[in-house]
Structure formats: C-alpha cells, structure tokens
C-alpha positions as CSV (number, residue, x, y, z in Angstrom):
1,X,-37.6,40.5,-5.6
2,X,-34.2,39.2,-6.6
3,X,-33.5,38.8,-10.3
4,X,-32.1,35.3,-9.6
5,X,-35.3,34.4,-7.9
6,X,-37.3,35.6,-11.0
7,X,-35.2,33.4,-13.2
8,X,-35.9,30.4,-11.0
9,X,-39.7,31.1,-10.7
10,X,-40.1,31.4,-14.5
11,X,-37.7,28.6,-15.5
12,X,-35.8,31.2,-17.5
13,X,-32.2,31.6,-18.7
14,X,-30.1,34.7,-18.8
15,X,-29.0,35.1,-22.5
16,X,-26.8,38.2,-22.2
17,X,-23.8,39.0,-20.0
18,X,-25.4,41.3,-17.4
19,X,-25.3,41.6,-13.7
20,X,-28.2,39.8,-12.1
21,X,-27.3,40.8,-8.5
22,X,-30.0,43.4,-8.4
23,X,-33.5,43.8,-7.0
24,X,-36.7,44.2,-9.1
25,X,-39.1,46.7,-7.6
26,X,-42.2,46.3,-10.0
27,X,-43.3,43.9,-12.7
28,X,-44.9,45.6,-15.7
29,X,-46.3,44.6,-19.1
30,X,-46.5,48.0,-20.6
31,X,-43.2,49.5,-22.0
32,X,-44.5,53.0,-21.9
33,X,-44.2,53.5,-18.1
34,X,-41.1,51.6,-17.2
35,X,-38.6,52.7,-14.6
36,X,-35.1,51.8,-13.5
37,X,-35.8,48.8,-11.4
38,X,-38.9,47.4,-13.2
39,X,-39.1,44.0,-14.8
40,X,-40.7,44.2,-18.3
41,X,-42.5,41.1,-19.6
42,X,-42.8,41.2,-23.4
43,X,-46.2,39.7,-24.2
44,X,-47.9,38.9,-27.5
45,X,-51.2,40.8,-27.3
46,X,-54.2,40.9,-29.6
47,X,-53.1,44.1,-31.3
48,X,-49.4,44.4,-30.4
49,X,-46.3,42.5,-29.6
50,X,-44.2,43.5,-26.6
51,X,-41.0,42.2,-28.2
52,X,-41.2,45.1,-30.7
53,X,-40.2,47.4,-27.9
54,X,-37.2,45.4,-26.6
55,X,-34.1,47.3,-27.7
56,X,-31.1,49.0,-26.1
57,X,-33.1,52.2,-25.6
58,X,-35.4,50.4,-23.2
59,X,-35.2,51.8,-19.7
60,X,-35.8,49.2,-17.0
61,X,-34.2,46.6,-14.7
62,X,-34.7,43.4,-16.7
63,X,-36.7,42.0,-19.6
64,X,-38.4,38.6,-20.0
65,X,-38.9,37.4,-23.6
66,X,-39.8,34.2,-25.5
67,X,-38.7,35.4,-29.0
68,X,-35.2,35.9,-30.4
69,X,-34.3,39.4,-29.5
70,X,-31.1,40.7,-28.0
71,X,-30.0,43.7,-25.9
72,X,-26.7,44.4,-24.3
73,X,-27.2,46.7,-21.3
74,X,-30.2,45.1,-19.5
75,X,-30.5,41.5,-18.2
76,X,-32.5,39.6,-20.8
77,X,-34.3,36.4,-19.6
78,X,-35.5,33.9,-22.1
79,X,-38.5,31.7,-21.3
80,X,-40.6,29.2,-23.2
81,X,-43.7,31.4,-22.8
82,X,-43.9,34.9,-21.5
83,X,-47.6,34.3,-20.9
84,X,-46.8,31.3,-18.6
85,X,-44.0,33.3,-17.0
86,X,-46.5,36.1,-16.2
87,X,-48.9,33.5,-14.5
88,X,-46.0,32.1,-12.4
89,X,-44.9,35.5,-11.3
90,X,-48.4,36.6,-10.4
91,X,-49.0,33.4,-8.5
92,X,-45.7,34.0,-6.6
93,X,-46.6,37.6,-5.9
94,X,-50.1,36.8,-4.8
95,X,-48.8,34.3,-2.2
96,X,-46.6,37.0,-0.6
97,X,-49.9,38.6,0.6
98,X,-52.0,36.1,2.5
99,X,-55.1,38.2,2.5
100,X,-58.7,37.2,1.3
101,X,-59.2,37.3,-2.4
102,X,-62.8,37.2,-3.8
103,X,-63.1,36.1,-7.5
104,X,-66.2,36.9,-9.5
105,X,-67.3,35.4,-12.8
106,X,-70.5,34.8,-14.7
107,X,-72.2,35.7,-18.0
108,X,-73.7,38.9,-16.6
109,X,-73.6,41.1,-13.5
110,X,-69.8,40.7,-12.8
111,X,-68.9,44.3,-12.7
112,X,-72.0,45.4,-10.8
113,X,-71.3,42.7,-8.2
114,X,-67.6,43.6,-8.0
115,X,-68.5,47.2,-7.3
116,X,-71.2,46.3,-4.7
117,X,-68.8,44.0,-2.8
118,X,-66.0,46.6,-3.0
119,X,-68.3,49.3,-1.6
120,X,-69.5,47.0,1.2
121,X,-66.1,45.7,2.2
122,X,-64.6,49.2,2.0
123,X,-66.7,50.3,5.0
124,X,-64.3,48.4,7.1
125,X,-61.2,47.4,5.1
126,X,-58.8,48.7,2.5
127,X,-59.7,46.8,-0.7
128,X,-57.9,46.4,-4.0
129,X,-60.1,45.8,-7.1
130,X,-59.5,45.6,-10.8
131,X,-60.7,48.9,-12.3
132,X,-63.5,49.2,-14.9
133,X,-63.7,45.8,-16.6
134,X,-60.0,45.0,-16.8
135,X,-60.9,41.3,-16.2
136,X,-58.5,39.4,-18.5
137,X,-55.1,38.1,-17.6
138,X,-53.4,41.4,-18.4
139,X,-55.8,43.5,-16.5
140,X,-55.7,41.2,-13.5
141,X,-51.9,40.9,-13.6
142,X,-51.6,44.7,-13.5
143,X,-54.0,44.8,-10.6
144,X,-52.1,42.2,-8.6
145,X,-48.8,43.9,-9.1
146,X,-50.3,47.0,-7.4
147,X,-50.8,44.9,-4.2
148,X,-48.8,46.0,-1.2
149,X,-49.0,45.6,2.6
150,X,-51.5,48.4,3.0
151,X,-54.4,46.3,1.5
152,X,-56.6,44.1,3.6
153,X,-58.6,42.3,0.8
154,X,-58.8,41.9,-3.0
155,X,-61.9,41.7,-5.2
156,X,-61.4,40.6,-8.8
157,X,-63.9,40.3,-11.6
158,X,-62.7,37.6,-14.0
159,X,-63.8,37.3,-17.6
160,X,-63.4,34.6,-20.2
161,X,-64.4,33.7,-23.7
162,X,-62.6,30.4,-24.2
163,X,-61.7,27.2,-22.3
164,X,-58.6,27.5,-20.1
165,X,-58.8,31.2,-19.4
166,X,-60.5,31.0,-16.0
167,X,-58.3,28.0,-15.1
168,X,-55.2,30.2,-15.5
169,X,-56.7,33.2,-13.7
170,X,-57.9,31.1,-10.7
171,X,-54.5,29.3,-10.4
172,X,-52.8,32.6,-10.6
173,X,-54.9,34.4,-8.0
174,X,-55.7,31.5,-5.6
175,X,-59.1,32.9,-4.5
176,X,-60.5,32.3,-1.0
177,X,-64.0,32.7,-2.2
178,X,-65.4,32.4,-5.8
179,X,-68.8,33.6,-7.1
180,X,-70.5,32.6,-10.3
181,X,-73.4,35.0,-11.0
182,X,-75.2,33.0,-13.8
183,X,-74.7,31.0,-17.0
184,X,-76.0,32.8,-20.0
185,X,-75.4,33.0,-23.7
186,X,-72.4,35.3,-23.8
187,X,-69.6,33.9,-26.1
188,X,-71.8,31.0,-27.1
189,X,-70.6,31.5,-30.6
190,X,-67.0,30.6,-29.4
191,X,-67.8,28.0,-26.8
192,X,-70.6,26.3,-28.7
193,X,-73.3,25.8,-26.1
194,X,-74.5,27.0,-22.7
195,X,-73.3,23.6,-21.3
196,X,-69.8,24.4,-22.4
197,X,-70.1,27.9,-21.0
198,X,-71.0,26.3,-17.7
199,X,-67.9,24.0,-17.9
200,X,-65.7,27.0,-18.7
201,X,-67.1,29.0,-15.7
202,X,-66.4,26.1,-13.4
203,X,-62.7,26.5,-14.1
204,X,-62.8,29.3,-11.4
205,X,-62.6,26.4,-8.9
206,X,-59.1,25.4,-10.2
207,X,-57.2,27.6,-7.7
208,X,-60.0,28.0,-5.2
209,X,-59.1,27.5,-1.5
210,X,-62.4,28.2,0.1
211,X,-66.1,28.6,-0.6
212,X,-68.0,28.6,-3.9
213,X,-71.0,30.9,-4.0
214,X,-73.6,30.7,-6.8
215,X,-76.9,31.9,-8.1
216,X,-79.2,29.3,-6.7
217,X,-81.9,30.0,-9.3
218,X,-79.7,29.3,-12.3
219,X,-80.6,26.2,-14.3
220,X,-76.9,24.9,-14.2
221,X,-75.5,26.4,-11.0
222,X,-78.3,25.2,-8.7
223,X,-77.1,21.6,-9.2
224,X,-73.7,22.4,-7.7
225,X,-72.5,21.7,-4.2
226,X,-72.1,25.4,-3.2
227,X,-73.6,28.1,-1.1
228,X,-76.7,29.2,-3.1
229,X,-78.3,32.7,-3.1
230,X,-81.8,33.2,-4.7
231,X,-85.5,33.2,-4.4
232,X,-86.2,29.5,-4.1
233,X,-86.8,27.8,-0.8
234,X,-83.8,25.4,-1.2
235,X,-81.3,28.2,-1.3
236,X,-79.0,29.1,1.6
237,X,-79.7,32.8,1.5
238,X,-83.3,33.6,0.4
239,X,-85.0,36.7,-0.8
240,X,-88.8,36.9,-0.1
241,X,-91.5,39.5,0.1
242,X,-90.3,40.8,-3.2
243,X,-91.7,44.0,-4.7
244,X,-91.0,46.1,-7.8
245,X,-91.8,49.8,-7.6
246,X,-91.3,52.5,-10.2
247,X,-87.9,53.5,-8.8
248,X,-86.6,50.6,-6.8
249,X,-86.6,46.9,-6.0
250,X,-87.4,45.7,-2.5
251,X,-87.2,42.3,-0.7
252,X,-86.6,40.8,2.7
253,X,-84.0,38.5,4.0
254,X,-83.6,36.7,7.3
255,X,-80.2,36.1,9.0
256,X,-80.1,36.8,12.7
257,X,-83.3,38.8,12.2
258,X,-85.4,40.1,9.4
259,X,-84.0,42.9,7.2
260,X,-85.5,44.8,4.2
261,X,-83.2,45.4,1.3
262,X,-83.8,48.2,-1.3
263,X,-82.0,48.7,-4.6
264,X,-82.5,51.6,-7.0
265,X,-83.0,49.5,-10.2
266,X,-86.5,47.8,-10.2
267,X,-85.5,44.6,-11.8
268,X,-85.8,41.0,-10.5
269,X,-82.5,40.1,-12.3
270,X,-80.5,41.9,-9.6
271,X,-81.8,39.9,-6.6
272,X,-79.2,37.1,-6.9
273,X,-76.2,39.4,-7.1
274,X,-77.5,41.5,-4.2
275,X,-77.7,38.3,-2.1
276,X,-74.2,37.3,-3.1
277,X,-72.9,40.8,-2.1
278,X,-74.8,40.5,1.2
279,X,-73.3,37.0,1.8
280,X,-69.7,38.3,1.3
281,X,-70.4,41.3,3.6
282,X,-71.6,38.9,6.3
283,X,-68.7,36.5,5.9
284,X,-66.3,39.4,6.5
285,X,-68.1,40.8,9.5
286,X,-69.6,43.9,7.9
287,X,-72.4,45.3,10.0
288,X,-75.8,44.5,8.3
289,X,-77.0,48.1,8.5
290,X,-73.8,49.1,6.5
291,X,-74.4,46.4,3.9
292,X,-78.0,47.5,3.4
293,X,-77.0,51.2,3.3
294,X,-74.4,50.5,0.6
295,X,-76.9,48.6,-1.5
296,X,-79.5,51.4,-1.2
297,X,-77.0,54.1,-2.2
298,X,-75.3,52.1,-5.0
299,X,-74.7,54.1,-8.2
300,X,-74.6,52.2,-11.4
301,X,-71.3,51.9,-13.3
302,X,-71.1,53.8,-16.6
303,X,-72.6,51.8,-19.4
304,X,-74.4,49.4,-17.1
305,X,-77.9,50.5,-16.3
306,X,-76.5,54.0,-15.6
307,X,-79.5,56.3,-15.3
308,X,-78.8,59.9,-16.5
309,X,-81.4,62.5,-15.9
310,X,-81.5,65.4,-18.4
311,X,-83.7,68.4,-18.2
312,X,-86.6,66.9,-20.0
313,X,-85.7,63.2,-20.7
314,X,-83.9,60.3,-19.1
315,X,-81.1,58.2,-20.6
316,X,-80.6,54.6,-19.5
317,X,-77.0,53.9,-20.6
318,X,-76.7,50.1,-20.7
319,X,-74.4,50.0,-23.7
320,X,-71.1,48.8,-22.4
321,X,-71.9,45.2,-23.6
322,X,-74.8,43.0,-24.3
323,X,-76.2,39.4,-24.1
324,X,-79.7,38.1,-24.5
325,X,-79.9,37.8,-20.7
326,X,-78.8,41.4,-20.0
327,X,-81.2,42.7,-22.6
328,X,-84.0,40.8,-20.8
329,X,-82.9,42.4,-17.5
330,X,-83.0,45.9,-19.1
331,X,-86.4,45.4,-20.7
332,X,-87.8,44.1,-17.4
333,X,-86.8,47.4,-15.9
334,X,-88.6,49.3,-18.7
335,X,-91.9,47.4,-18.0
336,X,-92.2,49.3,-14.8
337,X,-91.9,52.8,-16.4
338,X,-95.1,54.5,-17.5
339,X,-93.5,57.1,-19.7
340,X,-92.9,56.6,-23.4
341,X,-89.8,54.6,-24.1
342,X,-87.3,54.8,-27.0
343,X,-85.4,51.5,-27.0
344,X,-82.2,51.5,-29.1
345,X,-80.7,48.1,-29.6
346,X,-77.4,47.1,-31.4
347,X,-76.2,43.7,-32.3
348,X,-75.2,41.1,-29.7
349,X,-71.8,39.9,-30.9
350,X,-70.0,36.5,-30.5
351,X,-73.2,34.5,-30.9
352,X,-72.0,32.7,-34.0
353,X,-74.5,30.3,-35.5
354,X,-77.0,31.3,-32.7
355,X,-77.1,35.0,-33.8
356,X,-80.4,34.8,-35.7
357,X,-82.1,32.7,-32.9
358,X,-81.2,35.0,-30.0
359,X,-82.0,38.2,-31.8
360,X,-85.4,36.9,-32.9
361,X,-86.1,35.9,-29.3
362,X,-85.8,39.6,-28.2
363,X,-89.1,40.3,-30.0
364,X,-91.0,38.3,-27.3
365,X,-89.3,40.4,-24.6
366,X,-90.2,43.6,-26.4
367,X,-93.9,42.6,-26.7
368,X,-94.1,42.8,-22.9
369,X,-93.0,46.5,-22.9
370,X,-95.8,49.0,-23.7
371,X,-95.7,52.5,-25.0
372,X,-92.4,52.3,-26.9
373,X,-90.5,52.9,-30.1
374,X,-87.9,50.4,-31.0
375,X,-84.8,51.5,-33.0
376,X,-82.1,49.0,-34.1
377,X,-78.7,49.1,-35.7
378,X,-76.5,46.3,-36.9
379,X,-76.6,43.1,-39.0
380,X,-78.6,40.9,-36.7
381,X,-81.0,43.4,-35.1
382,X,-82.8,43.3,-38.5
383,X,-84.6,40.3,-37.0
384,X,-86.0,42.6,-34.3
385,X,-89.2,44.4,-35.2
386,X,-88.5,48.1,-35.2
387,X,-87.1,51.1,-37.1
388,X,-83.8,49.9,-38.5
389,X,-80.8,52.2,-39.2
390,X,-77.5,51.5,-41.0
391,X,-75.2,53.2,-38.4
392,X,-75.2,55.2,-35.2
393,X,-74.9,58.6,-36.9
394,X,-78.2,57.9,-38.8
395,X,-79.8,57.2,-35.4
396,X,-78.4,60.4,-34.0
397,X,-79.8,62.4,-37.0
398,X,-83.2,60.8,-36.4
399,X,-83.2,61.6,-32.7
400,X,-82.3,65.1,-33.5
401,X,-85.5,65.6,-35.4
402,X,-88.0,64.1,-33.0
403,X,-89.2,65.2,-29.6
404,X,-87.5,63.5,-26.7
405,X,-89.5,65.3,-24.0
406,X,-90.5,63.2,-21.0
407,X,-89.2,60.1,-22.7
408,X,-86.9,57.3,-21.3
409,X,-84.2,56.3,-23.8
410,X,-82.7,52.9,-23.3
411,X,-79.5,52.1,-25.2
412,X,-78.1,48.5,-25.3
413,X,-75.7,46.6,-27.5
414,X,-72.4,44.8,-27.6
415,X,-69.3,46.9,-27.0
416,X,-68.2,46.6,-30.6
417,X,-71.3,48.4,-31.7
418,X,-70.0,51.7,-30.2
419,X,-73.4,52.8,-29.0
420,X,-71.7,55.1,-26.5
421,X,-71.7,57.5,-29.5
422,X,-75.4,57.8,-29.1
423,X,-75.2,58.2,-25.3
424,X,-72.6,61.0,-25.7
425,X,-74.9,62.8,-28.2
426,X,-77.8,62.6,-25.8
427,X,-75.8,63.7,-22.8
428,X,-74.5,66.8,-24.7
429,X,-77.9,67.6,-26.4
430,X,-79.7,70.5,-24.8
C-alpha cells in the first residue's frame, strides 16, 4: 500500500519532512514487533498509550498519531483519531479480499461456535479466524491484517460491552453472514437492560451484506426477520428427536434427508449453536457427513466446558468467563452426571445493580443438581448457598485436604476471578 494512499484513506496530514514515496508492507498496532516497511498506528489502549513509544528510535516505515508527538526520520501522519484511522484502514484492507466473512456475536457461545464453524469450513477451505477470544477491535484488526490471497474465507467472533462497538466492527469487516447466538445478561451492568443488550447486538447488521442467522428460540431474536435455528416448529432449521445421555447430546435434523447429530457435551444449550454451525456448513457446500463428523469430534476450547480427565477425578474447566446463562448451561450438564459433584463458582462481573438478583437466581439452578458440594468465592457469590471462601488459595488448601476420588469438579466464574489458578492446581495435583 502506498503511503500517499494511506494518508488519503485516513484523512491524515504529513507533519514532518519525510519521503512518502514508499510502500507499506504491514499495518501494526504493537510497537514491539515492527519492521522496516510497517505502518505503526499509535492507539490509546485500556492499559497503555501507543504514543509513548513514538520516538526517533522507532524502527518502521511510518507512524499514525493523533497526539502532539514529533520524530524526524520516519513519516509521521497526524489524524483526528487513530481509532477511526484504524477502522478506515481495516475496511479498506478487507475490501481488497472479496472472500466470504462470517461474523459471530451473542451473549454466550461465540467462541465455541467460531471454532465449530472454523473446523467445518476447514474441511474444504483455508480459513482465517481470530485466535482465542481476541474479539475486540484490536484483536480483529490484527487478524484482518494477517489476511492474504491464500485464504478462502474468514470467521470472526465479535465481542462488545457498550453501544457503538459492534457497529464499528461490522462496518470495518463488512460481513457476508452474521450470527447472533443469544441475548443474555452479560454486561447488563454497563448496558442497563437485556433490551439494550439486544439493541447493541443488532449493530452487527450495520455493515452486513448478506444473511442474518439467529437463535430462533431466543425471546428477542425470534422476532427478527432472519434465518432461525432452534427447536420450535416455526424455525427454518429445526432440531427434533432430542436426547441427553451421560456423555453426549443427540438430535435429528432434516435437510435433503434425515441426519442424526451427536455432540460430546450433553446440554440442551448447545443445540442452537450446533444448528447455526450446520447452516453455515451447508451454505458453503460442505458435505453433510463432514459437518456431522466435525461436530461429533469437536474438542472444547480451554476454559469453556473443557473436560479434563485425571487418574481418579474429572475437571470441567468452564472458568474463562461467566454469565447467568452460561452457568445455567454448565449446571444443566451436571444434572446428567451420577458421580458426586464439587461445584466451584466465582462472581459474575459487570452486572452492576443486578448483581445480587442474578447471583441469588443461581440457587434455583443448583437445587436441580443432586449429589453435590457447592464452593464459592467472591463478593456476590455470598448470595449462593454453599461453602464460601475469601480467595482461590483458600479453596486450593481446602481441596488439598479432602478426597477428590471419583468426583466431577466444575469450575466457573468471570475471567477477573482468576479461577484458572484452581484449574492449574487440580491439573498438576497427583
């Protein structure tokens, strides 16, 4: 990309006397891995400011800033907002590659659905995805800038916790298909209500040039004009003959003929995202047998219902993040396990004034799980009936002094509760 072109795209101005007759090879937002022909965009992040690293020792092809900094030896482009400049450059870069882009959002299930779709599409195509849960503008920008002509498709998980965020991501990425998994309580403390969460999720339509696919059983989403996946008879793709077994979920679908689908987590909460993954596979001409095989052999992502079998007990690592809805999903799974269960729950964060209400509601879910010990940690889990601890280390000390033999240990809480400390202990414990 020509530097003059970058200045035009970002509505920027060159503020030092440097040669702009050069080509930029890569666009980066991390100063630590810059190379000679890279463009560095200095962003103000949550914990750091990229402008702090703009100096004459910086090694790259050009820099975009929106603060008053000065360097001599590298072209320095001043814009009104480096955030907006990043969006414009991503949008421009995305348009250079007219390949299908699938965008996924929702309160829960985004990462699992992204990985399912990636696995299914990868049976036929080379697919680019955002790694782990790098689903904000920085993570998605970094993903898009890795795009080249070798890729056939893009699958992106998109997160948000405030109005306007999905609008920017959708305009930036121009998805050909968009999926909304559900409308839950995640970030309700910031957005104020589930109705507002619904409105914020609908922003994914802003840049959509194609089909919207939704959970047809969701209270809010079923009202939309969209392709609906679910269990109800008015959905476009329907699951029926549904069964829960000890180790898997089974249901049937009918497309050109009847198929049985099996998934290795026995929870009804996964039906909708499995149907959404099947829908995408069919839309892009993946053989149905390959779709079903990828679903049957799916391995959970770390921290998301990841089942770890030790010599004499089983860990269910579901601690990457938490919402009321995802806890309900996990506890539904536990209902089908006969062994004694140790349920370790940390706070659900970002609930604001709803914190007490949602934590108290968990008690009703727990009442449906037999043969259990409930352990809690945090400020709001005090509203959950169980054995409460002040910190994770106290829980580890307690677990170290009781028998774990033949038990299932389920661990769930918001990312900020750092419950992975308990998972790591249990994995290393012999």
